[in-house]
N, CA, C, O and CB atoms as a CASP TS submission, in Angstrom:
PFRMAT TS
TARGET T0000
AUTHOR 0000-0000-0000
METHOD Language model
MODEL 1
PARENT N/A
ATOM      1  N   MET     1      53.810 108.069   3.761  1.00  0.00           N
ATOM      2  CA  MET     1      52.873 107.467   4.696  1.00  0.00           C
ATOM      3  C   MET     1      52.933 108.163   6.064  1.00  0.00           C
ATOM      4  O   MET     1      51.901 108.492   6.650  1.00  0.00           O
ATOM      5  CB  MET     1      53.167 105.968   4.846  1.00  0.00           C
ATOM      6  N   LEU     2      54.136 108.376   6.551  1.00  0.00           N
ATOM      7  CA  LEU     2      54.303 109.019   7.843  1.00  0.00           C
ATOM      8  C   LEU     2      53.742 110.441   7.833  1.00  0.00           C
ATOM      9  O   LEU     2      53.134 110.877   8.810  1.00  0.00           O
ATOM     10  CB  LEU     2      55.775 109.035   8.233  1.00  0.00           C
ATOM     11  N   THR     3      53.944 111.150   6.748  1.00  0.00           N
ATOM     12  CA  THR     3      53.432 112.513   6.626  1.00  0.00           C
ATOM     13  C   THR     3      51.915 112.535   6.714  1.00  0.00           C
ATOM     14  O   THR     3      51.344 113.409   7.367  1.00  0.00           O
ATOM     15  CB  THR     3      53.890 113.142   5.312  1.00  0.00           C
ATOM     16  N   SER     4      51.260 111.590   6.066  1.00  0.00           N
ATOM     17  CA  SER     4      49.798 111.562   6.094  1.00  0.00           C
ATOM     18  C   SER     4      49.271 111.237   7.483  1.00  0.00           C
ATOM     19  O   SER     4      48.144 111.607   7.812  1.00  0.00           O
ATOM     20  CB  SER     4      49.270 110.547   5.089  1.00  0.00           C
ATOM     21  N   LEU     5      50.054 110.558   8.300  1.00  0.00           N
ATOM     22  CA  LEU     5      49.638 110.270   9.675  1.00  0.00           C
ATOM     23  C   LEU     5      49.904 111.440  10.613  1.00  0.00           C
ATOM     24  O   LEU     5      49.125 111.683  11.535  1.00  0.00           O
ATOM     25  CB  LEU     5      50.353 109.033  10.189  1.00  0.00           C
ATOM     26  N   LEU     6      50.984 112.162  10.390  1.00  0.00           N
ATOM     27  CA  LEU     6      51.357 113.254  11.277  1.00  0.00           C
ATOM     28  C   LEU     6      50.598 114.544  11.008  1.00  0.00           C
ATOM     29  O   LEU     6      50.385 115.323  11.938  1.00  0.00           O
ATOM     30  CB  LEU     6      52.817 113.511  11.163  1.00  0.00           C
ATOM     31  N   THR     7      50.189 114.796   9.792  1.00  0.00           N
ATOM     32  CA  THR     7      49.518 116.047   9.446  1.00  0.00           C
ATOM     33  C   THR     7      48.269 116.301  10.296  1.00  0.00           C
ATOM     34  O   THR     7      48.131 117.405  10.823  1.00  0.00           O
ATOM     35  CB  THR     7      49.141 116.036   7.978  1.00  0.00           C
ATOM     36  N   PRO     8      47.351 115.339  10.459  1.00  0.00           N
ATOM     37  CA  PRO     8      46.185 115.608  11.315  1.00  0.00           C
ATOM     38  C   PRO     8      46.578 115.883  12.766  1.00  0.00           C
ATOM     39  O   PRO     8      45.958 116.719  13.423  1.00  0.00           O
ATOM     40  CB  PRO     8      45.219 114.430  11.264  1.00  0.00           C
ATOM     41  N   LEU     9      47.583 115.203  13.267  1.00  0.00           N
ATOM     42  CA  LEU     9      48.014 115.425  14.643  1.00  0.00           C
ATOM     43  C   LEU     9      48.596 116.816  14.821  1.00  0.00           C
ATOM     44  O   LEU     9      48.326 117.472  15.827  1.00  0.00           O
ATOM     45  CB  LEU     9      49.035 114.378  15.055  1.00  0.00           C
ATOM     46  N   LEU    10      49.385 117.274  13.869  1.00  0.00           N
ATOM     47  CA  LEU    10      49.958 118.611  13.951  1.00  0.00           C
ATOM     48  C   LEU    10      48.877 119.672  13.838  1.00  0.00           C
ATOM     49  O   LEU    10      48.945 120.695  14.519  1.00  0.00           O
ATOM     50  CB  LEU    10      51.006 118.810  12.862  1.00  0.00           C
ATOM     51  N   THR    11      47.899 119.450  13.005  1.00  0.00           N
ATOM     52  CA  THR    11      46.796 120.398  12.855  1.00  0.00           C
ATOM     53  C   THR    11      46.041 120.550  14.170  1.00  0.00           C
ATOM     54  O   THR    11      45.732 121.669  14.580  1.00  0.00           O
ATOM     55  CB  THR    11      45.838 119.944  11.738  1.00  0.00           C
ATOM     56  N   VAL    12      45.747 119.452  14.824  1.00  0.00           N
ATOM     57  CA  VAL    12      45.056 119.500  16.114  1.00  0.00           C
ATOM     58  C   VAL    12      45.919 120.214  17.137  1.00  0.00           C
ATOM     59  O   VAL    12      45.413 121.046  17.889  1.00  0.00           O
ATOM     60  CB  VAL    12      44.704 118.080  16.604  1.00  0.00           C
ATOM     61  N   ALA    13      47.201 119.912  17.185  1.00  0.00           N
ATOM     62  CA  ALA    13      48.102 120.534  18.150  1.00  0.00           C
ATOM     63  C   ALA    13      48.212 122.039  17.935  1.00  0.00           C
ATOM     64  O   ALA    13      48.283 122.792  18.907  1.00  0.00           O
ATOM     65  CB  ALA    13      49.479 119.899  18.063  1.00  0.00           C
ATOM     66  N   LEU    14      48.226 122.486  16.701  1.00  0.00           N
ATOM     67  CA  LEU    14      48.373 123.901  16.415  1.00  0.00           C
ATOM     68  C   LEU    14      47.124 124.710  16.739  1.00  0.00           C
ATOM     69  O   LEU    14      47.230 125.875  17.123  1.00  0.00           O
ATOM     70  CB  LEU    14      48.730 124.088  14.979  1.00  0.00           C
ATOM     71  N   PHE    15      45.961 124.122  16.592  1.00  0.00           N
ATOM     72  CA  PHE    15      44.723 124.872  16.770  1.00  0.00           C
ATOM     73  C   PHE    15      43.964 124.526  18.044  1.00  0.00           C
ATOM     74  O   PHE    15      42.874 125.052  18.264  1.00  0.00           O
ATOM     75  CB  PHE    15      43.836 124.644  15.600  1.00  0.00           C
ATOM     76  N   ALA    16      44.502 123.671  18.876  1.00  0.00           N
ATOM     77  CA  ALA    16      43.848 123.334  20.138  1.00  0.00           C
ATOM     78  C   ALA    16      43.967 124.513  21.092  1.00  0.00           C
ATOM     79  O   ALA    16      44.914 125.296  21.004  1.00  0.00           O
ATOM     80  CB  ALA    16      44.466 122.052  20.765  1.00  0.00           C
ATOM     81  N   ALA    17      43.016 124.639  21.996  1.00  0.00           N
ATOM     82  CA  ALA    17      43.064 125.697  22.997  1.00  0.00           C
ATOM     83  C   ALA    17      44.266 125.486  23.904  1.00  0.00           C
ATOM     84  O   ALA    17      44.515 124.360  24.335  1.00  0.00           O
ATOM     85  CB  ALA    17      41.760 125.737  23.823  1.00  0.00           C
ATOM     86  N   PRO    18      45.023 126.548  24.205  1.00  0.00           N
ATOM     87  CA  PRO    18      46.246 126.401  24.968  1.00  0.00           C
ATOM     88  C   PRO    18      46.035 125.893  26.390  1.00  0.00           C
ATOM     89  O   PRO    18      46.907 125.211  26.929  1.00  0.00           O
ATOM     90  CB  PRO    18      46.951 127.700  25.014  1.00  0.00           C
ATOM     91  N   GLY    19      44.897 126.207  27.012  1.00  0.00           N
ATOM     92  CA  GLY    19      44.677 125.792  28.386  1.00  0.00           C
ATOM     93  C   GLY    19      43.851 124.533  28.522  1.00  0.00           C
ATOM     94  O   GLY    19      43.582 124.103  29.644  1.00  0.00           O
ATOM     95  N   GLY    20      43.448 123.939  27.452  1.00  0.00           N
ATOM     96  CA  GLY    20      42.596 122.764  27.510  1.00  0.00           C
ATOM     97  C   GLY    20      41.255 123.044  26.876  1.00  0.00           C
ATOM     98  O   GLY    20      41.167 123.687  25.830  1.00  0.00           O
ATOM     99  N   LYS    21      40.225 122.561  27.514  1.00  0.00           N
ATOM    100  CA  LYS    21      38.872 122.751  26.994  1.00  0.00           C
ATOM    101  C   LYS    21      38.542 124.249  26.960  1.00  0.00           C
ATOM    102  O   LYS    21      38.710 124.935  27.967  1.00  0.00           O
ATOM    103  CB  LYS    21      37.832 121.976  27.862  1.00  0.00           C
ATOM    104  N   PRO    22      38.077 124.762  25.819  1.00  0.00           N
ATOM    105  CA  PRO    22      37.812 126.198  25.692  1.00  0.00           C
ATOM    106  C   PRO    22      36.745 126.712  26.655  1.00  0.00           C
ATOM    107  O   PRO    22      35.837 125.980  27.049  1.00  0.00           O
ATOM    108  CB  PRO    22      37.394 126.509  24.285  1.00  0.00           C
ATOM    109  N   ALA    23      36.873 127.963  27.019  1.00  0.00           N
ATOM    110  CA  ALA    23      35.938 128.608  27.938  1.00  0.00           C
ATOM    111  C   ALA    23      34.557 128.754  27.312  1.00  0.00           C
ATOM    112  O   ALA    23      34.430 129.097  26.136  1.00  0.00           O
ATOM    113  CB  ALA    23      36.467 129.978  28.359  1.00  0.00           C
ATOM    114  N   THR    24      33.517 128.488  28.114  1.00  0.00           N
ATOM    115  CA  THR    24      32.139 128.667  27.663  1.00  0.00           C
ATOM    116  C   THR    24      31.324 129.491  28.657  1.00  0.00           C
ATOM    117  O   THR    24      30.158 129.790  28.400  1.00  0.00           O
ATOM    118  CB  THR    24      31.477 127.311  27.445  1.00  0.00           C
ATOM    119  N   ASN    25      31.927 129.863  29.793  1.00  0.00           N
ATOM    120  CA  ASN    25      31.174 130.590  30.816  1.00  0.00           C
ATOM    121  C   ASN    25      30.838 132.005  30.354  1.00  0.00           C
ATOM    122  O   ASN    25      31.608 132.629  29.624  1.00  0.00           O
ATOM    123  CB  ASN    25      31.966 130.640  32.126  1.00  0.00           C
ATOM    124  N   THR    26      29.678 132.504  30.789  1.00  0.00           N
ATOM    125  CA  THR    26      29.229 133.846  30.410  1.00  0.00           C
ATOM    126  C   THR    26      29.314 134.825  31.574  1.00  0.00           C
ATOM    127  O   THR    26      29.063 136.019  31.407  1.00  0.00           O
ATOM    128  CB  THR    26      27.803 133.792  29.887  1.00  0.00           C
ATOM    129  N   SER    27      29.667 134.320  32.751  1.00  0.00           N
ATOM    130  CA  SER    27      29.916 135.194  33.894  1.00  0.00           C
ATOM    131  C   SER    27      31.169 134.700  34.612  1.00  0.00           C
ATOM    132  O   SER    27      31.503 133.516  34.567  1.00  0.00           O
ATOM    133  CB  SER    27      28.686 135.227  34.865  1.00  0.00           C
ATOM    134  N   CYS    28      31.839 135.610  35.260  1.00  0.00           N
ATOM    135  CA  CYS    28      33.084 135.305  35.952  1.00  0.00           C
ATOM    136  C   CYS    28      32.804 134.344  37.113  1.00  0.00           C
ATOM    137  O   CYS    28      31.906 134.609  37.912  1.00  0.00           O
ATOM    138  CB  CYS    28      33.761 136.608  36.464  1.00  0.00           C
ATOM    139  N   PRO    29      33.543 133.239  37.227  1.00  0.00           N
ATOM    140  CA  PRO    29      33.314 132.301  38.327  1.00  0.00           C
ATOM    141  C   PRO    29      33.643 132.895  39.691  1.00  0.00           C
ATOM    142  O   PRO    29      33.180 132.380  40.710  1.00  0.00           O
ATOM    143  CB  PRO    29      34.132 131.055  38.114  1.00  0.00           C
ATOM    144  N   VAL    30      34.427 133.961  39.733  1.00  0.00           N
ATOM    145  CA  VAL    30      34.848 134.543  41.012  1.00  0.00           C
ATOM    146  C   VAL    30      33.888 135.639  41.466  1.00  0.00           C
ATOM    147  O   VAL    30      33.292 135.534  42.538  1.00  0.00           O
ATOM    148  CB  VAL    30      36.267 135.108  40.898  1.00  0.00           C
ATOM    149  N   LEU    31      33.735 136.688  40.663  1.00  0.00           N
ATOM    150  CA  LEU    31      32.899 137.826  41.065  1.00  0.00           C
ATOM    151  C   LEU    31      31.523 137.845  40.420  1.00  0.00           C
ATOM    152  O   LEU    31      30.655 138.609  40.841  1.00  0.00           O
ATOM    153  CB  LEU    31      33.600 139.099  40.739  1.00  0.00           C
ATOM    154  N   GLY    32      31.310 137.015  39.404  1.00  0.00           N
ATOM    155  CA  GLY    32      30.011 136.953  38.754  1.00  0.00           C
ATOM    156  C   GLY    32      29.786 138.012  37.692  1.00  0.00           C
ATOM    157  O   GLY    32      28.693 138.101  37.132  1.00  0.00           O
ATOM    158  N   GLY    33      30.802 138.817  37.404  1.00  0.00           N
ATOM    159  CA  GLY    33      30.679 139.853  36.377  1.00  0.00           C
ATOM    160  C   GLY    33      30.512 139.249  34.993  1.00  0.00           C
ATOM    161  O   GLY    33      30.933 138.120  34.741  1.00  0.00           O
ATOM    162  N   LYS    34      29.891 140.015  34.094  1.00  0.00           N
ATOM    163  CA  LYS    34      29.674 139.556  32.727  1.00  0.00           C
ATOM    164  C   LYS    34      31.015 139.424  32.007  1.00  0.00           C
ATOM    165  O   LYS    34      31.891 140.276  32.148  1.00  0.00           O
ATOM    166  CB  LYS    34      28.740 140.526  31.964  1.00  0.00           C
ATOM    167  N   VAL    35      31.164 138.350  31.238  1.00  0.00           N
ATOM    168  CA  VAL    35      32.363 138.145  30.426  1.00  0.00           C
ATOM    169  C   VAL    35      31.946 137.919  28.985  1.00  0.00           C
ATOM    170  O   VAL    35      30.819 137.507  28.708  1.00  0.00           O
ATOM    171  CB  VAL    35      33.205 136.947  30.951  1.00  0.00           C
ATOM    172  N   THR    36      32.870 138.194  28.066  1.00  0.00           N
ATOM    173  CA  THR    36      32.615 138.023  26.643  1.00  0.00           C
ATOM    174  C   THR    36      33.697 137.131  26.049  1.00  0.00           C
ATOM    175  O   THR    36      34.613 136.700  26.749  1.00  0.00           O
ATOM    176  CB  THR    36      32.566 139.393  25.916  1.00  0.00           C
ATOM    177  N   GLU    37      33.586 136.860  24.762  1.00  0.00           N
ATOM    178  CA  GLU    37      34.571 136.020  24.079  1.00  0.00           C
ATOM    179  C   GLU    37      35.962 136.636  24.092  1.00  0.00           C
ATOM    180  O   GLU    37      36.951 135.923  23.923  1.00  0.00           O
ATOM    181  CB  GLU    37      34.140 135.770  22.650  1.00  0.00           C
ATOM    182  N   THR    38      36.057 137.945  24.289  1.00  0.00           N
ATOM    183  CA  THR    38      37.363 138.604  24.310  1.00  0.00           C
ATOM    184  C   THR    38      37.915 138.811  25.717  1.00  0.00           C
ATOM    185  O   THR    38      38.996 139.379  25.878  1.00  0.00           O
ATOM    186  CB  THR    38      37.269 139.932  23.615  1.00  0.00           C
ATOM    187  N   SER    39      37.193 138.362  26.730  1.00  0.00           N
ATOM    188  CA  SER    39      37.666 138.487  28.108  1.00  0.00           C
ATOM    189  C   SER    39      38.893 137.614  28.328  1.00  0.00           C
ATOM    190  O   SER    39      39.088 136.604  27.652  1.00  0.00           O
ATOM    191  CB  SER    39      36.555 138.107  29.103  1.00  0.00           C
ATOM    192  N   LYS    40      39.706 138.021  29.279  1.00  0.00           N
ATOM    193  CA  LYS    40      40.886 137.247  29.640  1.00  0.00           C
ATOM    194  C   LYS    40      40.447 135.866  30.124  1.00  0.00           C
ATOM    195  O   LYS    40      39.398 135.725  30.754  1.00  0.00           O
ATOM    196  CB  LYS    40      41.724 137.979  30.731  1.00  0.00           C
ATOM    197  N   THR    41      41.262 134.847  29.823  1.00  0.00           N
ATOM    198  CA  THR    41      40.950 133.498  30.280  1.00  0.00           C
ATOM    199  C   THR    41      42.056 132.982  31.181  1.00  0.00           C
ATOM    200  O   THR    41      43.200 133.433  31.111  1.00  0.00           O
ATOM    201  CB  THR    41      40.745 132.552  29.090  1.00  0.00           C
ATOM    202  N   VAL    42      41.696 132.034  32.024  1.00  0.00           N
ATOM    203  CA  VAL    42      42.651 131.359  32.896  1.00  0.00           C
ATOM    204  C   VAL    42      42.358 129.866  32.820  1.00  0.00           C
ATOM    205  O   VAL    42      41.198 129.454  32.808  1.00  0.00           O
ATOM    206  CB  VAL    42      42.563 131.890  34.379  1.00  0.00           C
ATOM    207  N   ALA    43      43.411 129.061  32.768  1.00  0.00           N
ATOM    208  CA  ALA    43      43.247 127.608  32.690  1.00  0.00           C
ATOM    209  C   ALA    43      43.361 126.994  34.081  1.00  0.00           C
ATOM    210  O   ALA    43      44.319 127.234  34.816  1.00  0.00           O
ATOM    211  CB  ALA    43      44.299 126.987  31.738  1.00  0.00           C
ATOM    212  N   VAL    44      42.356 126.200  34.416  1.00  0.00           N
ATOM    213  CA  VAL    44      42.319 125.502  35.698  1.00  0.00           C
ATOM    214  C   VAL    44      41.890 124.062  35.432  1.00  0.00           C
ATOM    215  O   VAL    44      40.841 123.821  34.835  1.00  0.00           O
ATOM    216  CB  VAL    44      41.346 126.209  36.714  1.00  0.00           C
ATOM    217  N   ARG    45      42.700 123.115  35.872  1.00  0.00           N
ATOM    218  CA  ARG    45      42.378 121.692  35.737  1.00  0.00           C
ATOM    219  C   ARG    45      42.037 121.288  34.295  1.00  0.00           C
ATOM    220  O   ARG    45      41.100 120.523  34.068  1.00  0.00           O
ATOM    221  CB  ARG    45      41.216 121.344  36.648  1.00  0.00           C
ATOM    222  N   GLY    46      42.786 121.797  33.342  1.00  0.00           N
ATOM    223  CA  GLY    46      42.592 121.411  31.951  1.00  0.00           C
ATOM    224  C   GLY    46      41.399 122.045  31.271  1.00  0.00           C
ATOM    225  O   GLY    46      40.950 121.569  30.228  1.00  0.00           O
ATOM    226  N   ARG    47      40.885 123.108  31.847  1.00  0.00           N
ATOM    227  CA  ARG    47      39.724 123.795  31.278  1.00  0.00           C
ATOM    228  C   ARG    47      39.931 125.299  31.406  1.00  0.00           C
ATOM    229  O   ARG    47      40.486 125.761  32.403  1.00  0.00           O
ATOM    230  CB  ARG    47      38.402 123.355  31.986  1.00  0.00           C
ATOM    231  N   GLU    48      39.499 126.058  30.428  1.00  0.00           N
ATOM    232  CA  GLU    48      39.632 127.507  30.468  1.00  0.00           C
ATOM    233  C   GLU    48      38.356 128.155  30.992  1.00  0.00           C
ATOM    234  O   GLU    48      37.250 127.668  30.758  1.00  0.00           O
ATOM    235  CB  GLU    48      39.969 128.050  29.079  1.00  0.00           C
ATOM    236  N   TYR    49      38.533 129.260  31.705  1.00  0.00           N
ATOM    237  CA  TYR    49      37.422 130.048  32.230  1.00  0.00           C
ATOM    238  C   TYR    49      37.687 131.507  31.904  1.00  0.00           C
ATOM    239  O   TYR    49      38.806 131.994  32.064  1.00  0.00           O
ATOM    240  CB  TYR    49      37.243 129.838  33.770  1.00  0.00           C
ATOM    241  N   ARG    50      36.644 132.207  31.444  1.00  0.00           N
ATOM    242  CA  ARG    50      36.751 133.645  31.228  1.00  0.00           C
ATOM    243  C   ARG    50      36.569 134.333  32.576  1.00  0.00           C
ATOM    244  O   ARG    50      35.747 133.914  33.391  1.00  0.00           O
ATOM    245  CB  ARG    50      35.695 134.150  30.179  1.00  0.00           C
ATOM    246  N   ILE    51      37.342 135.391  32.800  1.00  0.00           N
ATOM    247  CA  ILE    51      37.236 136.136  34.052  1.00  0.00           C
ATOM    248  C   ILE    51      36.972 137.604  33.750  1.00  0.00           C
ATOM    249  O   ILE    51      37.269 138.085  32.656  1.00  0.00           O
ATOM    250  CB  ILE    51      38.521 135.977  34.901  1.00  0.00           C
ATOM    251  N   CYS    52      36.406 138.319  34.735  1.00  0.00           N
ATOM    252  CA  CYS    52      35.987 139.701  34.480  1.00  0.00           C
ATOM    253  C   CYS    52      37.085 140.723  34.735  1.00  0.00           C
ATOM    254  O   CYS    52      37.045 141.811  34.160  1.00  0.00           O
ATOM    255  CB  CYS    52      34.799 140.033  35.331  1.00  0.00           C
ATOM    256  N   CYS    53      38.058 140.410  35.576  1.00  0.00           N
ATOM    257  CA  CYS    53      39.108 141.395  35.865  1.00  0.00           C
ATOM    258  C   CYS    53      40.406 140.708  36.285  1.00  0.00           C
ATOM    259  O   CYS    53      40.439 139.499  36.513  1.00  0.00           O
ATOM    260  CB  CYS    53      38.646 142.363  36.966  1.00  0.00           C
ATOM    261  N   GLY    54      41.461 141.490  36.380  1.00  0.00           N
ATOM    262  CA  GLY    54      42.787 140.958  36.642  1.00  0.00           C
ATOM    263  C   GLY    54      42.953 140.189  37.939  1.00  0.00           C
ATOM    264  O   GLY    54      43.705 139.215  37.963  1.00  0.00           O
ATOM    265  N   GLY    55      42.303 140.569  38.993  1.00  0.00           N
ATOM    266  CA  GLY    55      42.467 139.889  40.269  1.00  0.00           C
ATOM    267  C   GLY    55      41.786 138.531  40.339  1.00  0.00           C
ATOM    268  O   GLY    55      42.128 137.705  41.185  1.00  0.00           O
ATOM    269  N   CYS    56      40.842 138.302  39.468  1.00  0.00           N
ATOM    270  CA  CYS    56      40.082 137.050  39.511  1.00  0.00           C
ATOM    271  C   CYS    56      40.928 135.837  39.120  1.00  0.00           C
ATOM    272  O   CYS    56      40.689 134.732  39.609  1.00  0.00           O
ATOM    273  CB  CYS    56      38.877 137.146  38.593  1.00  0.00           C
ATOM    274  N   ASP    57      41.907 136.034  38.248  1.00  0.00           N
ATOM    275  CA  ASP    57      42.739 134.899  37.857  1.00  0.00           C
ATOM    276  C   ASP    57      43.505 134.346  39.050  1.00  0.00           C
ATOM    277  O   ASP    57      43.571 133.130  39.229  1.00  0.00           O
ATOM    278  CB  ASP    57      43.711 135.305  36.751  1.00  0.00           C
ATOM    279  N   THR    58      44.080 135.211  39.860  1.00  0.00           N
ATOM    280  CA  THR    58      44.830 134.779  41.035  1.00  0.00           C
ATOM    281  C   THR    58      43.935 134.051  42.029  1.00  0.00           C
ATOM    282  O   THR    58      44.311 133.010  42.569  1.00  0.00           O
ATOM    283  CB  THR    58      45.491 135.973  41.709  1.00  0.00           C
ATOM    284  N   LYS    59      42.747 134.606  42.267  1.00  0.00           N
ATOM    285  CA  LYS    59      41.813 133.987  43.220  1.00  0.00           C
ATOM    286  C   LYS    59      41.373 132.607  42.735  1.00  0.00           C
ATOM    287  O   LYS    59      41.326 131.660  43.520  1.00  0.00           O
ATOM    288  CB  LYS    59      40.579 134.889  43.431  1.00  0.00           C
ATOM    289  N   LEU    60      41.052 132.489  41.451  1.00  0.00           N
ATOM    290  CA  LEU    60      40.587 131.221  40.895  1.00  0.00           C
ATOM    291  C   LEU    60      41.695 130.172  40.931  1.00  0.00           C
ATOM    292  O   LEU    60      41.445 129.014  41.265  1.00  0.00           O
ATOM    293  CB  LEU    60      40.090 131.416  39.458  1.00  0.00           C
ATOM    294  N   LEU    61      42.912 130.574  40.589  1.00  0.00           N
ATOM    295  CA  LEU    61      44.028 129.633  40.609  1.00  0.00           C
ATOM    296  C   LEU    61      44.403 129.215  42.034  1.00  0.00           C
ATOM    297  O   LEU    61      44.793 128.070  42.262  1.00  0.00           O
ATOM    298  CB  LEU    61      45.236 130.248  39.916  1.00  0.00           C
ATOM    299  N   LYS    62      44.286 130.125  42.977  1.00  0.00           N
ATOM    300  CA  LYS    62      44.656 129.844  44.364  1.00  0.00           C
ATOM    301  C   LYS    62      43.689 128.881  45.038  1.00  0.00           C
ATOM    302  O   LYS    62      44.116 128.014  45.801  1.00  0.00           O
ATOM    303  CB  LYS    62      44.721 131.133  45.153  1.00  0.00           C
ATOM    304  N   ASP    63      42.401 129.019  44.771  1.00  0.00           N
ATOM    305  CA  ASP    63      41.401 128.193  45.449  1.00  0.00           C
ATOM    306  C   ASP    63      40.266 127.811  44.494  1.00  0.00           C
ATOM    307  O   ASP    63      39.143 128.291  44.652  1.00  0.00           O
ATOM    308  CB  ASP    63      40.836 128.935  46.674  1.00  0.00           C
ATOM    309  N   PRO    64      40.546 126.950  43.500  1.00  0.00           N
ATOM    310  CA  PRO    64      39.504 126.606  42.519  1.00  0.00           C
ATOM    311  C   PRO    64      38.286 125.923  43.140  1.00  0.00           C
ATOM    312  O   PRO    64      37.175 126.076  42.631  1.00  0.00           O
ATOM    313  CB  PRO    64      40.087 125.705  41.456  1.00  0.00           C
ATOM    314  N   ASP    65      38.470 125.182  44.218  1.00  0.00           N
ATOM    315  CA  ASP    65      37.327 124.498  44.849  1.00  0.00           C
ATOM    316  C   ASP    65      36.308 125.491  45.413  1.00  0.00           C
ATOM    317  O   ASP    65      35.130 125.158  45.546  1.00  0.00           O
ATOM    318  CB  ASP    65      37.818 123.574  45.970  1.00  0.00           C
ATOM    319  N   LYS    66      36.740 126.672  45.735  1.00  0.00           N
ATOM    320  CA  LYS    66      35.833 127.696  46.259  1.00  0.00           C
ATOM    321  C   LYS    66      34.875 128.187  45.170  1.00  0.00           C
ATOM    322  O   LYS    66      33.746 128.581  45.460  1.00  0.00           O
ATOM    323  CB  LYS    66      36.635 128.879  46.833  1.00  0.00           C
ATOM    324  N   TYR    67      35.335 128.160  43.918  1.00  0.00           N
ATOM    325  CA  TYR    67      34.566 128.749  42.822  1.00  0.00           C
ATOM    326  C   TYR    67      34.018 127.746  41.812  1.00  0.00           C
ATOM    327  O   TYR    67      33.122 128.080  41.037  1.00  0.00           O
ATOM    328  CB  TYR    67      35.414 129.728  42.108  1.00  0.00           C
ATOM    329  N   LEU    68      34.543 126.521  41.809  1.00  0.00           N
ATOM    330  CA  LEU    68      34.150 125.530  40.802  1.00  0.00           C
ATOM    331  C   LEU    68      33.602 124.264  41.442  1.00  0.00           C
ATOM    332  O   LEU    68      34.101 123.799  42.467  1.00  0.00           O
ATOM    333  CB  LEU    68      35.337 125.183  39.910  1.00  0.00           C
ATOM    334  N   GLU    69      32.558 123.714  40.814  1.00  0.00           N
ATOM    335  CA  GLU    69      32.035 122.416  41.231  1.00  0.00           C
ATOM    336  C   GLU    69      33.051 121.340  40.844  1.00  0.00           C
ATOM    337  O   GLU    69      33.988 121.613  40.094  1.00  0.00           O
ATOM    338  CB  GLU    69      30.635 122.132  40.581  1.00  0.00           C
ATOM    339  N   LYS    70      32.872 120.136  41.345  1.00  0.00           N
ATOM    340  CA  LYS    70      33.794 119.042  41.023  1.00  0.00           C
ATOM    341  C   LYS    70      33.845 118.741  39.530  1.00  0.00           C
ATOM    342  O   LYS    70      34.878 118.306  39.021  1.00  0.00           O
ATOM    343  CB  LYS    70      33.394 117.791  41.776  1.00  0.00           C
ATOM    344  N   ASP    71      32.739 118.969  38.825  1.00  0.00           N
ATOM    345  CA  ASP    71      32.715 118.710  37.382  1.00  0.00           C
ATOM    346  C   ASP    71      33.266 119.883  36.561  1.00  0.00           C
ATOM    347  O   ASP    71      33.291 119.816  35.332  1.00  0.00           O
ATOM    348  CB  ASP    71      31.293 118.404  36.939  1.00  0.00           C
ATOM    349  N   GLY    72      33.706 120.956  37.230  1.00  0.00           N
ATOM    350  CA  GLY    72      34.286 122.105  36.545  1.00  0.00           C
ATOM    351  C   GLY    72      33.303 123.238  36.282  1.00  0.00           C
ATOM    352  O   GLY    72      33.709 124.303  35.818  1.00  0.00           O
ATOM    353  N   THR    73      32.039 123.038  36.563  1.00  0.00           N
ATOM    354  CA  THR    73      31.036 124.088  36.382  1.00  0.00           C
ATOM    355  C   THR    73      31.231 125.171  37.443  1.00  0.00           C
ATOM    356  O   THR    73      31.372 124.853  38.624  1.00  0.00           O
ATOM    357  CB  THR    73      29.599 123.499  36.458  1.00  0.00           C
ATOM    358  N   PRO    74      31.240 126.432  37.047  1.00  0.00           N
ATOM    359  CA  PRO    74      31.329 127.492  38.061  1.00  0.00           C
ATOM    360  C   PRO    74      30.156 127.404  39.038  1.00  0.00           C
ATOM    361  O   PRO    74      29.013 127.201  38.629  1.00  0.00           O
ATOM    362  CB  PRO    74      31.359 128.885  37.388  1.00  0.00           C
ATOM    363  N   LYS    75      30.447 127.556  40.323  1.00  0.00           N
ATOM    364  CA  LYS    75      29.396 127.446  41.349  1.00  0.00           C
ATOM    365  C   LYS    75      28.327 128.517  41.182  1.00  0.00           C
ATOM    366  O   LYS    75      27.181 128.314  41.583  1.00  0.00           O
ATOM    367  CB  LYS    75      30.008 127.548  42.748  1.00  0.00           C
ATOM    368  N   ASN    76      28.687 129.654  40.594  1.00  0.00           N
ATOM    369  CA  ASN    76      27.696 130.716  40.424  1.00  0.00           C
ATOM    370  C   ASN    76      26.945 130.637  39.089  1.00  0.00           C
ATOM    371  O   ASN    76      26.197 131.550  38.739  1.00  0.00           O
ATOM    372  CB  ASN    76      28.375 132.059  40.538  1.00  0.00           C
ATOM    373  N   ALA    77      27.147 129.543  38.349  1.00  0.00           N
ATOM    374  CA  ALA    77      26.443 129.364  37.065  1.00  0.00           C
ATOM    375  C   ALA    77      24.958 129.142  37.315  1.00  0.00           C
ATOM    376  O   ALA    77      24.561 128.490  38.281  1.00  0.00           O
ATOM    377  CB  ALA    77      27.039 128.169  36.266  1.00  0.00           C
ATOM    378  N   LYS    78      24.148 129.700  36.420  1.00  0.00           N
ATOM    379  CA  LYS    78      22.697 129.509  36.541  1.00  0.00           C
ATOM    380  C   LYS    78      22.370 128.047  36.307  1.00  0.00           C
ATOM    381  O   LYS    78      22.895 127.418  35.388  1.00  0.00           O
ATOM    382  CB  LYS    78      21.922 130.411  35.537  1.00  0.00           C
ATOM    383  N   LYS    79      21.519 127.526  37.127  1.00  0.00           N
ATOM    384  CA  LYS    79      21.119 126.110  37.052  1.00  0.00           C
ATOM    385  C   LYS    79      19.970 125.935  36.088  1.00  0.00           C
ATOM    386  O   LYS    79      19.495 124.816  35.890  1.00  0.00           O
ATOM    387  CB  LYS    79      20.725 125.574  38.440  1.00  0.00           C
TER
END
């Protein structure tokens, strides 16, 4: 009985995104450069964001309010 209860929980834990909600942005929240599914990601406030280059992770982590709306949407996202 215990095994049947734990198996779904372990499956979710093993395959969940490491930083929280998976990244869906198509442009870098910092510089606006194009990003792809293979771009580096950074986790901020329980959500992942794809970034265009190495320096963007530091900038985003240092001052997320500068680049992200309160709901987590990148400020430079197309409306």
